[in-house]
N, C-alpha and C positions, 0 to 999 in steps of 0.2 A: 504494499500500501504506500502510496506517495502523498505526503502533506501538501501537494500543490493543489490549492483551491480551485474549484470551477467557479469562476467569477459570473461569467454570462455567456449565452450563446444565442445564436439567430433562432428564433422561433420557427417550428415547422408549421404546418396546416394543423396538426392535432393539438399543438401548443396554443394556437390563435383559438382554436375551438374551446378547449377547456377555459382560457381566458376570458372568452365572450360569455360562456355558460355562467361562470363564477361572477363576473361583472353583473349580468343580468339578475340573477339570483340575489346579490347585495343591492342591488337598485329597487328590487321588487320589495325588500325588507326595512330599506333605509327611509327614516323620515327624520324631521328635524328633531324629536323627541327620542330617536333611537340610534343617533350616531354612535354613541358611546358604547351602547351594547353591541351593536352590529361589530365595531372595532375589537370588542372584547372576546365576542365568538370567533371571529375571523383569525384572531391571534391563537384561540385555543386549538381552533383547526390546525393551524400552521403547527403548533406544538405536537400535536397527534401525528402528522405527516413527518416531522422530526424525528419522534420516537419509532417511526417505521422503517427508517432508513437502515440499510445494512452496515453495521458497525465494522465489518471486515473491509468494507471499501471505502467508506468515509469516516475520518475522525471527526470529534465533536467541533474541533476549530473548524475544519473544511464545511461542516453543515452551516456552522453560524457566520462564516465568510459568504457562503452562497446566500443564506437568507437575508444579512445586511445588504450585500450588493445589489440583492432584486428588490429590497424596500427602497433604496435609494433610487434605482432605476425607475420604479414605480412612481415615487414622489417627483422625479423628474419629469415624467410623463405629463404627470397631471399639471403641473407648474408651467412647462411649456406650453400646455394646450390653453391653459388660463391666460398666459401672456400673449399668446398669437390669436386669442378670440377676438373678433371684432364686435364692437358695440353696436347699439342701434344707431341708425344714421340721425344726425341732428339736423 
């Protein structure tokens, strides 16, 4: 086993489909009064997925590097889309 973390990879069609499904599910449950709860549930699911990783192939540090890199990538995607959003015409 190598301790070289997998930082990110180009998503394939299956990855994009999974992302679309998860995002749709979150949007269906997300309201102004549930944002914190949805985040908490999503974090628990990530924790469960972490626990299912094969410890013979990935160290704890590798898993946490992967999670952190992808949290940062997700934040960047949302921030970029907000910065590039066009407001209503004046």
